[in-house]
C-alpha positions in Angstrom: 16.7 -14.4 -28.5 13.2 -14.6 -29.8 11.0 -12.0 -28.0 7.4 -12.8 -29.0 4.2 -10.8 -28.4 0.9 -12.4 -28.1 -2.6 -10.6 -28.4 -4.1 -9.7 -25.1 -7.1 -11.5 -24.8 -8.8 -10.3 -21.5 -11.8 -8.6 -21.5 -11.9 -5.1 -21.2 -8.3 -5.1 -22.3 -6.9 -2.7 -25.1 -3.2 -2.6 -24.5 -0.4 -4.2 -26.1 2.9 -5.0 -24.7 5.2 -3.4 -26.9 4.6 -1.0 -29.4 6.4 -0.3 -32.9 9.0 2.1 -31.5 9.8 -0.2 -28.8 10.0 -3.2 -31.6 12.4 -1.5 -33.5 14.8 -0.7 -30.3 14.9 -4.2 -29.3 15.6 -5.3 -32.9 18.4 -2.8 -32.9 19.5 -4.2 -29.6 20.2 -7.6 -31.2 16.7 -9.1 -30.2 14.0 -10.7 -32.9 10.7 -9.3 -32.4 7.8 -11.8 -33.2 4.2 -9.9 -33.2 0.7 -11.8 -33.3 -1.3 -10.8 -36.0 -3.5 -7.4 -35.2 -1.9 -7.6 -31.1 -1.8 -3.7 -31.6 -4.7 -2.9 -33.2 -6.9 -2.1 -30.2 -4.3 0.4 -29.4 -4.1 1.8 -32.7 -0.7 0.3 -34.1 -1.7 -1.9 -37.1 0.3 -4.7 -38.2 2.0 -3.0 -41.0 3.7 -0.3 -38.6 5.0 -3.1 -36.8 6.6 -4.5 -39.9 8.2 -1.3 -40.6 9.9 -1.3 -37.2 11.5 -4.8 -38.7 9.2 -6.9 -36.4 7.6 -10.4 -38.0 3.8 -10.5 -38.2 2.7 -14.3 -37.1 -0.9 -15.5 -37.6 -0.4 -18.9 -35.4 -1.0 -17.6 -31.7 0.2 -21.1 -30.8 3.6 -20.3 -32.4 3.7 -17.1 -30.8 3.7 -19.0 -27.4 5.7 -22.7 -28.3 8.3 -20.9 -30.7 9.4 -18.0 -27.7 12.3 -17.7 -25.6 10.6 -14.6 -24.1 7.0 -14.1 -23.8 6.1 -10.2 -23.4 2.4 -9.5 -22.2 0.6 -7.0 -20.6 -1.8 -9.7 -18.4 -0.6 -12.9 -18.1 -1.7 -15.7 -20.0 -4.0 -18.4 -19.3 -2.8 -21.6 -17.6 -3.1 -23.3 -21.2 -1.3 -20.8 -23.4 1.7 -20.8 -20.5 1.3 -24.5 -21.0 2.6 -24.3 -24.7 5.6 -22.5 -23.7 9.1 -24.3 -24.3 10.7 -25.4 -21.4 13.3 -22.9 -19.8 11.6 -20.0 -21.7 10.6 -16.7 -20.0 7.6 -15.2 -19.4 7.5 -11.4 -18.2 4.2 -9.7 -17.7 1.9 -8.6 -15.1 1.1 -11.7 -12.8 -0.4 -10.5 -9.3 1.2 -13.8 -8.2 0.3 -13.7 -4.3 -3.5 -14.1 -5.4 -3.0 -16.0 -8.7 -1.8 -19.2 -7.7 -3.0 -21.3 -11.0 -0.6 -19.2 -13.2 2.2 -19.8 -10.8 1.2 -23.4 -11.0 1.3 -23.4 -14.7 4.7 -21.9 -14.9 6.1 -24.5 -12.4 4.4 -27.1 -14.5 6.0 -25.6 -17.7 9.5 -25.5 -16.2 9.7 -21.4 -17.5 11.0 -19.0 -15.5 8.4 -15.8 -14.9 9.2 -12.1 -14.0 5.8 -10.1 -12.8 6.0 -6.5 -13.8 3.9 -5.1 -10.8 6.4 -6.8 -8.1 9.3 -4.6 -9.2 10.6 -3.1 -6.8 9.6 0.4 -6.4 13.2 1.9 -5.8 15.0 5.0 -8.1 16.8 2.9 -10.2 13.9 1.0 -11.4 11.7 4.2 -11.9 11.6 3.6 -15.5 10.7 0.2 -14.9 7.7 1.1 -12.7 4.5 -0.2 -14.5 2.4 0.7 -11.5 3.1 4.1 -11.6 3.0 4.8 -15.2 -0.5 3.2 -15.6 -1.8 4.5 -12.3 -1.0 7.8 -13.5 -3.2 7.8 -17.0 -6.0 6.0 -14.7 -6.1 9.0 -12.2 -6.5 11.3 -15.5 -9.0 9.2 -16.5 -11.2 8.9 -13.4 -11.7 12.4 -13.7 -12.5 12.6 -17.4 -15.1 9.6 -17.2 -16.5 11.2 -13.5 -16.6 14.8 -15.1 -18.8 13.4 -17.9 -21.3 11.5 -15.7 -21.5 14.8 -13.9 -24.5 16.6 -14.7 -22.7 20.1 -14.1 -19.4 21.8 -14.8 -16.4 21.9 -12.8 -15.2 25.4 -12.8 -17.0 28.7 -11.1 -18.7 30.7 -14.1 -19.9 33.8 -13.9 -22.6 35.0 -16.4 -25.2 37.3 -16.9 -27.7 34.8 -15.9 -25.9 33.8 -12.8 -23.1 32.4 -11.0 -22.5 28.7 -11.3 -20.3 27.7 -8.2 -17.3 25.1 -8.8 -17.9 21.4 -8.4 -16.4 20.0 -5.2 -14.2 16.5 -6.0 -13.1 14.7 -3.0 -10.2 12.0 -3.9 -9.7 9.3 -1.4 -6.1 8.4 -1.8 -3.3 10.6 -3.0 -0.8 7.8 -4.4 0.3 8.4 -7.8 -3.3 7.9 -9.4 -4.9 10.2 -6.5 -1.7 13.2 -7.5 -3.0 12.8 -10.9 -6.6 12.9 -10.2 -6.2 15.9 -8.2 -4.0 17.9 -10.5 -6.2 17.1 -13.4 -9.8 18.2 -11.6 -7.6 21.4 -10.2 -6.9 22.2 -14.0 -10.6 21.7 -14.8 -11.6 24.2 -12.1 -12.7 22.1 -9.2 -12.3 22.5 -5.5 -10.4 19.8 -4.4 -10.3 17.8 -0.8 -8.1 14.9 -0.4 -7.9 12.2 2.0 -4.9 10.0 2.8 -3.6 8.3 5.8 -0.1 8.9 5.0 0.5 12.6 6.5 3.6 13.0 4.5 1.2 13.2 1.0 -0.2 16.6 2.7 2.8 18.6 1.3 2.4 16.6 -2.3 -1.4 17.5 -1.8 -1.4 20.8 -1.2 1.6 21.5 -4.1 -1.5 20.8 -6.2 -3.8 23.0 -4.8 -5.9 20.1 -2.9 -7.2 21.0 0.3 -5.9 18.1 2.9 -8.4 15.8 5.3 -6.2 15.0 7.6 -6.2 11.5 9.7 -4.8 10.8 12.6 -3.0 7.5 12.0 -2.4 4.7 14.9 -0.2 1.7 15.1 -2.3 -0.5 12.9 -1.0 1.5 9.7 1.7 -0.6 8.3 3.9 1.4 5.8 6.1 0.0 3.2 8.3 1.4 0.9 5.5 4.5 1.3 2.4 2.5 0.5 0.1 1.4 2.8 0.5 -2.4 3.2 -2.2 -2.8 6.5 -4.5 -0.9 8.3 -7.0 -2.2 10.7 -10.9 -2.1 10.5 -11.1 0.5 13.9 -8.8 2.9 11.8 -11.3 2.6 8.8 -14.0 3.1 10.8 -12.6 6.6 12.7 -11.6 7.2 9.1 -15.1 7.1 7.4 -16.6 9.1 10.1 -14.2 11.8 10.0 -14.9 12.3 5.9 -18.1 11.2 5.7 -19.3 15.0 6.0 -17.0 15.9 3.2 -18.4 13.0 0.7 -22.1 14.3 1.5 -21.0 17.7 0.1 -19.4 16.6 -2.6 -20.3 16.3 -6.6 -17.5 13.9 -7.2 -15.8 11.3 -5.3 -12.7 9.2 -6.6 -11.3 6.7 -4.6 -8.1 5.2 -5.0 -7.1 2.7 -1.9 -5.7 -0.6 -2.6 -3.8 -3.0 -0.1 -1.3 -5.4 -2.5 -2.6 -8.9 -2.0 -5.8 -8.1 -0.1 -9.0 -6.9 -0.4 -9.4 -3.2 -1.1 -10.4 -1.2 2.0 -13.8 -0.1 2.0 -13.8 3.7 2.6 -17.7 4.7 1.4 -20.4 2.8 2.9 -24.0 2.4 1.8 -25.0 5.2 4.2 -22.2 7.7 3.0 -23.8 6.9 -0.6 -27.7 7.9 0.6 -26.6 11.1 2.1 -25.0 12.6 -1.3 -26.8 15.0 -3.4 -28.4 13.4 -6.3 -26.5 13.7 -9.5 -23.2 13.3 -7.5 -21.2 10.3 -8.8 -18.6 8.1 -7.5 -15.7 6.2 -9.5 -14.1 3.7 -7.5 -10.9 3.0 -9.0 -10.3 -0.4 -6.6 -13.7 -2.2 -8.3 -11.4 -4.7 -9.6 -10.2 -5.7 -5.8 -13.5 -5.7 -4.5 -13.9 -2.0 -4.5 -13.7 0.9 -1.7 -17.5 1.9 -2.1 -19.9 -0.9 -0.9 -22.1 -0.3 -4.2 -19.7 -0.3 -6.9 -19.9 -2.6 -9.1 -17.4 -4.3 -11.8 -17.5 -3.2 -15.1 -20.9 -1.5 -14.7 -22.4 2.0 -13.9 -24.9 1.8 -11.8 -27.5 4.5 -10.3 -28.3 4.2 -6.5 -30.2 6.9 -4.6 -29.9 8.9 -7.5 -25.8 8.9 -7.3 -24.0 7.5 -10.4 -21.0 4.7 -9.1 -18.6 3.8 -11.9 -16.7 0.6 -11.4 -14.4 0.6 -14.5 -11.7 -2.1 -13.7 -9.2 -1.3 -16.3 -9.0 2.8 -16.6 -5.6 2.6 -18.4 -7.3 0.3 -20.8 -9.4 3.3 -21.9 -6.2 5.2 -22.7 -4.8 2.3 -25.0 -2.3 4.2 -27.1 -0.6 6.4 -24.4 -0.8 3.0 -21.9 0.6 0.9 -24.6 3.4 3.6 -25.4 4.2 3.6 -21.4 4.1 -0.1 -20.6 6.3 -1.1 -23.6 9.1 1.5 -22.3 8.7 0.2 -18.8 9.2 -3.3 -20.2 11.7 -2.6 -22.7 13.5 -1.4 -19.6 13.2 -4.2 -17.6 14.1 -6.6 -20.2 17.5 -4.8 -21.3 18.2 -4.7 -17.3 17.9 -8.2 -17.2 19.1 -9.6 -20.7 21.1 -8.8 -23.6 20.1 -10.5 -26.9 22.4 -13.5 -26.2 20.5 -14.2 -22.8 19.5 -13.6 -19.5 22.0 -13.0 -17.1 20.4 -14.1 -13.7 21.8 -11.7 -11.3 19.8 -13.9 -8.8 20.8 -11.4 -5.5 20.5 -8.4 -7.5 17.7 -6.2 -6.1 14.9 -5.5 -9.1 15.7 -9.3 -10.1 15.3 -10.8 -6.8 12.2 -8.4 -6.2 10.5 -9.4 -9.5 11.0 -13.1 -10.1 8.4 -15.1 -9.1 9.6 -18.5 -11.0 12.9 -19.5 -11.7 13.4 -22.9 -14.1 10.1 -24.5 -12.6 10.8 -23.5 -8.9 8.7 -20.6 -7.0 11.0 -18.4 -5.5 9.3 -15.0 -4.8 8.9 -14.4 -1.0 5.2 -13.3 -1.4 4.1 -16.7 -2.4 2.7 -17.9 0.9 0.6 -21.1 -0.9 1.8 -24.3 -1.1 3.3 -23.9 -4.5 6.4 -26.5 -4.2 4.4 -28.9 -2.8 
């Protein structure tokens, strides 16, 4: 099968779907790999590295889509790009299909099949395919680094002849993959770290990394699925905000990571909380692409409100494009080799990973998350 990799064209995107190392592995497994010219440059992989791995460099971006049996991407192609794909070919990328109706309809119209990397079930045997975790891990690290760079003080306690500098206080909201990496990174840099999460089972993980857990009592409105929050009431969020307001007012750096799949990100840091913060403090809103956890954050902008610097970077993994691409490429390689051999796809329709990630099959929308009338 021809596995083709287009260049990512989204704004603020520097990743590439596969690296030369993974291209070489797929070629050894019997696949033909074609890379659009300069697709890897922003991730520091040049054309020569792919050619050395055995891949073919293709100048024509239209041919990449037109001639592919399988398209591998980080972000979903545009509907126009999907329209160039031949019938019964296969797309594998992140799609966020439940909120991206136009992409799903384009896949239907083109008569292709589409798998979404972000929909892979988060089960133990799919860990090596878990792109959400691999990218969130890097994002958590980078959030601390850009927050530290924007902060006008150091993280650790420092005792000098001129006096003692107190350690910075970092408040992290959310102890998922990104939050846990942020805790570990901030602690390594010497900060005092406080963490809020509505899942009580995260307390032990937080404390094992040296963080202090801010316990919020849960209620019946908190819906969990696979260990991840799927829903929460407005009343619960208000109670949470009251509890953490004092911690935020004393923080030097606040990092928010809370996301609910398919919904706007919950508001955790209100205007009043921002106003209560010390001048020179910093907020990094990791949920800004989905509406933001902070009411004052702006997508892909750094703004200063009431003396507080608010960073709204929508694609933190892309700021570490080499590592992010390496991990994503390993994820997508494991996923592709689970689904197919070089001779074709297995189409094990009731197998858990296949069933959970298959959005469109030969032009028919099949994923249960698609609650819009895509088959009309």
